[in-house]
NUMARTI-674359 format. One line per 8 residues: their letters; for each residue x, y, z of N, C-alpha, C. Coordinates in steps of 0.2 Angstrom, whole numbers, plus 5000, padded with zeros to 4 digits. Example, Ala and Ser with C-alpha at 12.3 -4.5 7.8 and 13.67 -1.06 7.14 Angstrom:
2
as> 5066/4972/5039/5062/4978/5039/5066/4984/5039 | 5064/4989/5035/5068/4995/5036/5064/5000/5039
***
This chain:
213
srpepdss> 5099/4882/5026/5104/4885/5023/5105/4893/5024 | 5112/4894/5022/5112/4902/5024/5111/4907/5017 | 5108/4913/5018/5106/4916/5012/5113/4917/5009 | 5111/4916/5002/5117/4919/4997/5116/4926/4993 | 5121/4930/4995/5128/4929/4997/5128/4929/5004 | 5132/4926/5009/5132/4927/5015/5136/4933/5019 | 5132/4938/5018/5135/4945/5019/5130/4949/5021 | 5130/4951/5027/5125/4955/5029/5124/4962/5026
ehwidqak> 5131/4966/5024/5131/4971/5021/5128/4970/5013 | 5129/4965/5010/5125/4964/5003/5117/4965/5004 | 5114/4962/5009/5106/4961/5012/5104/4969/5013 | 5108/4973/5017/5107/4979/5019/5107/4984/5012 | 5112/4982/5007/5112/4987/5002/5105/4987/4998 | 5104/4981/4998/5098/4978/4995/5092/4981/4997 | 5091/4980/5003/5086/4984/5008/5085/4992/5005 | 5091/4994/5006/5091/5002/5004/5088/5002/4997
qqnlqvls> 5089/4998/4993/5087/5000/4985/5080/4997/4983 | 5078/4991/4987/5071/4988/4985/5067/4988/4992 | 5068/4989/4998/5062/4989/5003/5056/4994/5000 | 5050/4991/5001/5045/4996/4999/5044/5002/5003 | 5045/5001/5010/5045/5008/5013/5050/5013/5012 | 5056/5010/5010/5060/5014/5007/5058/5018/5001 | 5056/5015/4995/5055/5018/4988/5049/5021/4988 | 5044/5020/4994/5038/5024/4994/5041/5031/4997
aqatseaa> 5044/5032/5003/5047/5037/5005/5053/5041/5001 | 5056/5037/4995/5060/5041/4991/5056/5045/4986 | 5050/5042/4985/5044/5045/4980/5042/5052/4983 | 5041/5051/4988/5037/5056/4994/5042/5062/4993 | 5048/5061/4995/5053/5065/4997/5055/5069/4990 | 5055/5065/4984/5056/5069/4977/5051/5074/4974 | 5045/5071/4977/5039/5075/4974/5039/5082/4978 | 5042/5082/4986/5043/5086/4989/5048/5091/4987
rqemrrqr> 5053/5088/4985/5060/5092/4983/5056/5097/4976 | 5053/5093/4971/5052/5097/4965/5046/5103/4967 | 5042/5102/4973/5038/5106/4974/5041/5113/4977 | 5046/5109/4981/5050/5117/4986/5055/5121/4978 | 5055/5118/4974/5061/5121/4968/5055/5125/4964 | 5049/5122/4964/5044/5126/4960/5042/5132/4964 | 5041/5131/4970/5039/5138/4974/5046/5142/4975 | 5052/5139/4976/5056/5144/4975/5059/5149/4968
aghlptld> 5056/5146/4962/5056/5149/4957/5053/5155/4956 | 5047/5155/4961/5042/5161/4959/5045/5168/4963 | 5051/5167/4966/5054/5173/4968/5059/5175/4963 | 5061/5171/4958/5066/5173/4954/5064/5177/4948 | 5068/5182/4946/5064/5185/4939/5066/5181/4933 | 5063/5182/4929/5062/5180/4922/5064/5183/4918 | 5068/5181/4913/5070/5186/4905/5067/5181/4900 | 5062/5186/4897/5059/5183/4891/5064/5187/4884
lnasaryq> 5064/5184/4880/5066/5186/4872/5060/5186/4868 | 5058/5192/4866/5054/5192/4859/5056/5193/4854 | 5053/5190/4848/5057/5193/4842/5050/5192/4836 | 5050/5198/4831/5044/5196/4827/5047/5200/4819 | 5045/5198/4814/5047/5200/4808/5041/5202/4802 | 5040/5208/4799/5036/5210/4796/5038/5211/4788 | 5035/5208/4783/5036/5209/4776/5031/5215/4774 | 5031/5219/4769/5027/5224/4766/5030/5225/4758
dvnfggia> 5026/5227/4754/5027/5231/4748/5026/5237/4749 | 5030/5242/4747/5030/5250/4748/5029/5252/4740 | 5024/5256/4738/5023/5260/4731/5024/5266/4732 | 5028/5270/4727/5030/5276/4727/5029/5278/4719 | 5022/5279/4718/5019/5281/4712/5021/5277/4706 | 5024/5278/4702/5024/5272/4696/5031/5269/4696 | 5035/5270/4703/5040/5267/4703/5039/5259/4706 | 5042/5256/4703/5041/5247/4705/5040/5247/4713
pikrqdsq> 5036/5243/4715/5036/5242/4722/5042/5239/4724 | 5044/5242/4731/5049/5240/4734/5048/5235/4740 | 5052/5229/4741/5049/5226/4747/5053/5228/4753 | 5050/5228/4759/5052/5229/4765/5052/5225/4771 | 5056/5224/4775/5055/5219/4779/5058/5223/4787 | 5053/5222/4791/5053/5226/4798/5055/5220/4803 | 5061/5219/4806/5062/5215/4811/5062/5219/4820 | 5060/5217/4823/5060/5217/4830/5063/5213/4835
igiqlnip> 5066/5214/4840/5069/5209/4844/5069/5213/4851 | 5065/5210/4856/5065/5213/4862/5066/5209/4869 | 5067/5212/4873/5069/5209/4879/5065/5211/4886 | 5061/5207/4888/5057/5208/4893/5059/5205/4901 | 5059/5209/4905/5063/5207/4912/5057/5207/4917 | 5054/5202/4920/5048/5201/4924/5051/5199/4931 | 5049/5203/4935/5051/5203/4943/5044/5203/4947 | 5045/5197/4949/5039/5196/4954/5038/5200/4959
lyqggats> 5032/5202/4959/5030/5208/4966/5029/5205/4972 | 5033/5206/4977/5031/5205/4984/5023/5206/4985 | 5018/5202/4986/5012/5202/4988/5009/5199/4995 | 5010/5203/5000/5008/5200/5007/5012/5194/5010 | 5017/5191/5006/5021/5187/5008/5018/5180/5007 | 5015/5180/5002/5010/5174/5000/5016/5170/4997 | 5021/5173/4993/5025/5167/4990/5030/5165/4995 | 5032/5169/4999/5038/5167/5003/5034/5162/5010
sltrqars> 5028/5163/5010/5025/5158/5015/5023/5150/5011 | 5022/5151/5005/5022/5145/5001/5029/5141/5000 | 5033/5145/4999/5041/5143/5000/5043/5139/5005 | 5041/5142/5011/5041/5140/5019/5039/5134/5020 | 5033/5134/5017/5028/5128/5019/5031/5121/5015 | 5034/5124/5008/5036/5117/5003/5043/5115/5006 | 5045/5119/5008/5055/5118/5011/5052/5113/5018 | 5046/5116/5022/5045/5111/5027/5043/5106/5026
rfeeatqr> 5039/5104/5019/5036/5097/5019/5042/5093/5015 | 5046/5096/5012/5052/5092/5009/5058/5090/5016 | 5059/5094/5020/5062/5091/5027/5059/5087/5030 | 5053/5087/5031/5050/5081/5034/5050/5073/5031 | 5048/5076/5023/5048/5069/5019/5056/5066/5019 | 5061/5071/5021/5068/5069/5020/5069/5063/5027 | 5066/5067/5031/5066/5065/5038/5063/5057/5038 | 5058/5057/5036/5054/5050/5034/5058/5045/5031
lqqavrsa> 5061/5047/5024/5064/5044/5021/5071/5040/5026 | 5074/5044/5029/5081/5043/5032/5078/5038/5039 | 5072/5038/5041/5068/5034/5046/5067/5027/5042 | 5064/5028/5036/5064/5022/5033/5069/5018/5032 | 5075/5021/5029/5081/5018/5028/5084/5015/5035 | 5082/5017/5039/5087/5016/5046/5083/5009/5049 | 5077/5009/5048/5071/5004/5049/5074/4997/5045 | 5074/4999/5037/5074/4992/5033/5081/4991/5036
elatrnaw> 5086/4994/5037/5092/4991/5039/5093/4987/5046 | 5090/4991/5049/5089/4986/5056/5085/4980/5055 | 5079/4980/5051/5076/4974/5051/5080/4969/5047 | 5084/4971/5042/5088/4967/5037/5094/4964/5042 | 5097/4968/5046/5102/4964/5050/5098/4960/5055 | 5095/4960/5058/5092/4956/5063/5089/4950/5060 | 5086/4951/5054/5084/4944/5050/5089/4941/5049 | 5094/4943/5047/5101/4940/5043/5103/4936/5051
rgirtdia> 5105/4940/5056/5107/4937/5061/5103/4932/5064 | 5096/4933/5062/5092/4928/5066/5093/4919/5062 | 5095/4921/5054/5094/4915/5051/5101/4910/5054 | 5106/4914/5054/5111/4912/5056/5112/4907/5063 | 5108/4910/5067/5107/4909/5074/5102/4902/5073 | 5097/4903/5070/5092/4898/5069/5095/4891/5065 | 5099/4892/5060/5103/4888/5058/5107/4882/5062 | 5110/4886/5068/5114/4883/5072/5110/4880/5077
qvnalses> 5105/4882/5079/5098/4879/5084/5095/4873/5081 | 5093/4872/5073/5091/4869/5070/5095/4862/5069 | 5102/4863/5068/5107/4858/5068/5108/4855/5074 | 5108/4857/5081/5109/4855/5087/5102/4851/5089 | 5098/4853/5086/5089/4851/5088/5090/4844/5085 | 5092/4845/5079/5091/4839/5074/5095/4832/5077 | 5101/4834/5080/5105/4829/5083/5103/4827/5089 | 5100/4831/5093/5095/4829/5098/5089/4825/5098
lestrvav> 5085/4827/5092/5079/4822/5090/5082/4815/5088 | 5088/4815/5085/5089/4808/5083/5092/4804/5088 | 5094/4807/5094/5097/4804/5101/5091/4803/5103 | 5087/4806/5105/5081/4803/5108/5076/4798/5104 | 5077/4799/5098/5074/4794/5093/5077/4786/5096 | 5083/4785/5096/5087/4779/5097/5085/4778/5103 | 5086/4783/5109/5085/4780/5116/5077/4777/5117 | 5071/4779/5112/5066/4776/5114/5067/4768/5111
eaeeagfe> 5069/4769/5104/5070/4761/5102/5074/4757/5107 | 5079/4759/5111/5082/4756/5116/5079/4755/5122 | 5076/4758/5124/5070/4758/5131/5065/4752/5128 | 5062/4754/5122/5057/4749/5120/5059/4742/5119 | 5065/4742/5117/5069/4735/5115/5071/4731/5123 | 5073/4736/5127/5074/4734/5134/5068/4731/5139 | 5062/4735/5136/5056/4732/5141/5054/4726/5137 | 5054/4725/5131/5053/4719/5127/5056/4712/5131
vgtrtivd> 5062/4713/5134/5066/4708/5137/5066/4709/5145 | 5063/4712/5147/5063/4713/5154/5067/4718/5158 | 5073/4721/5154/5078/4725/5158/5074/4732/5158 | 5069/4735/5156/5068/4743/5157/5059/4741/5159 | 5057/4746/5162/5053/4748/5164/5047/4751/5160 | 5040/4751/5161/5036/4754/5156/5038/4762/5159 | 5039/4764/5164/5041/4770/5166/5046/4773/5162 | 5052/4768/5161/5058/4770/5156/5056/4772/5149
vlnaqreh> 5051/4768/5146/5049/4770/5141/5045/4775/5140 | 5041/4777/5144/5038/4784/5144/5041/4789/5145 | 5046/4789/5149/5051/4794/5149/5056/4797/5143 | 5058/4789/5138/5061/4792/5134/5055/4794/5128 | 5050/4792/5128/5044/4793/5123/5043/4802/5124 | 5043/4804/5130/5041/4810/5133/5048/4816/5131 | 5054/4813/5132/5060/4816/5129/5061/4817/5121 | 5058/4812/5119/5057/4811/5112/5052/4818/5108
ylarlnya> 5048/4818/5113/5041/4822/5109/5043/4830/5110 | 5046/4830/5116/5050/4837/5118/5054/4839/5113 | 5060/4835/5111/5064/4836/5106/5061/4837/5099 | 5055/4835/5097/5052/4834/5091/5049/4842/5090 | 5047/4843/5097/5043/4850/5098/5049/4856/5097 | 5053/4855/5099/5058/4860/5100/5061/4862/5092 | 5062/4855/5090/5065/4855/5083/5060/4858/5078 | 5054/4858/5078/5048/4860/5074/5048/4867/5076
rarslyvv> 5049/4870/5083/5049/4877/5082/5055/4881/5079 | 5060/4878/5080/5067/4881/5078/5066/4881/5071 | 5063/4876/5068/5063/4877/5059/5057/4883/5058 | 5052/4883/5061/5048/4889/5061/5051/4896/5062 | 5054/4896/5067/5059/4902/5067/5063/4904/5060 | 5067/4898/5060/5072/4899/5054/5068/4902/5047 | 5061/4897/5045/5057/4900/5040/5055/4909/5041 | 5052/4909/5047/5050/4915/5048/5055/4921/5047
dqlrlkra> 5061/4920/5050/5066/4924/5048/5069/4926/5042 | 5068/4920/5038/5068/4921/5029/5064/4926/5027 | 5058/4924/5030/5053/4927/5027/5056/4936/5027 | 5056/4937/5034/5058/4943/5037/5063/4947/5032 | 5069/4943/5032/5074/4945/5027/5072/4948/5020 | 5068/4944/5017/5065/4945/5009/5060/4949/5010 | 5056/4951/5016/5052/4957/5016/5056/4963/5017 | 5061/4963/5021/5065/4969/5022/5069/4972/5016
tgilshdd> 5070/4967/5011/5074/4967/5006/5071/4969/5000 | 5063/4969/5000/5059/4970/4996/5059/4965/4989 | 5061/4958/4992/5061/4954/4986/5055/4946/4989 | 5052/4949/4993/5046/4943/4995/5042/4942/4989 | 5040/4936/4989/5036/4934/4983/5030/4929/4985 | 5026/4928/4981/5021/4922/4982/5025/4917/4982 | 5028/4914/4978/5031/4908/4977/5035/4907/4983 | 5038/4913/4988/5040/4912/4994/5035/4908/5000
ivevnral> 5031/4910/5000/5024/4908/5004/5023/4900/5003 | 5022/4900/4995/5022/4892/4995/5027/4888/4998 | 5032/4890/4997/5039/4887/5000/5039/4886/5006 | 5036/4892/5010/5036/4892/5017/5030/4886/5019 | 5024/4885/5017/5020/4882/5017/5022/4874/5017 | 5027/4873/5013/5031/4866/5011/5035/4865/5015 | 5040/4870/5019/5045/4868/5022/5043/4866/5030 | 5036/4870/5032/5034/4870/5039/5030/4863/5039
kpaar> 5029/4859/5035/5026/4853/5036/5030/4848/5040 | 5027/4845/5045/5030/4842/5052/5036/4836/5047 | 5040/4836/5049/5045/4831/5047/5044/4825/5050 | 5046/4820/5045/5045/4812/5048/5051/4809/5052 | 5049/4810/5057/5055/4807/5062/5053/4801/5067
***
C-alpha cells in the first residue's frame, strides 16, 4: 500500500524535522552560532552598576548618637583592549566554524529531501510493478495447470509442461524481487524521515517471507 498521507511534500517536511543527520547538523550549527556570539561579545564594552550602603552611629560628646547612612552608586565602563588581534582571530575562527556548520546543515537537509523523494517515488513504482507481476504470476500458474492437464490426456508434451513451469518460476522470481524492492523503499522512506523502528525490521522479515503460490 502507498504511504499515508500519499503526499511527497508531507514526507519531505517530516524529513526536514526528524531526519537524524539533519537533527545532528542542527545541533552542531546552533552550538557554533552560540560560540560565535560569545566571541563577538568579547569586543563589546560592558557597563556595570555598583551600589553600596553603610550605616553608623556618630557621637558628639554628651549628645545622643546620630544615626548616619552613607550610600554610593557607581557606574563602571569596561572597554576590552586590543591585544595582538587575539580576540579578532577567535571571532573569525568562530564565524568560520558557524558558516561551515550552516553549510553542512543545508547539505543534510538537501540529502534528506532527495532521499525522501526518491524513496516515495520508488514506492509508487514498486506498487505498480508488484500488481502487474502478481497478475503475471497468476497467469503462469494457470498455464502450468493447463499444460499439465493437457499432458495427462496426451494433447501436450513434456516440453510444453517444462516450458510453462519455467515461465512460472521466472514470474515467481520477478514477483519476489519486486516485493523486496517495495519493502526496501519503505525502509528508505522511514529512515529518511527519522521514523524507522525495530518493529519495522520485524515487519520486513515477515513481509519478505516467500508467498505461497
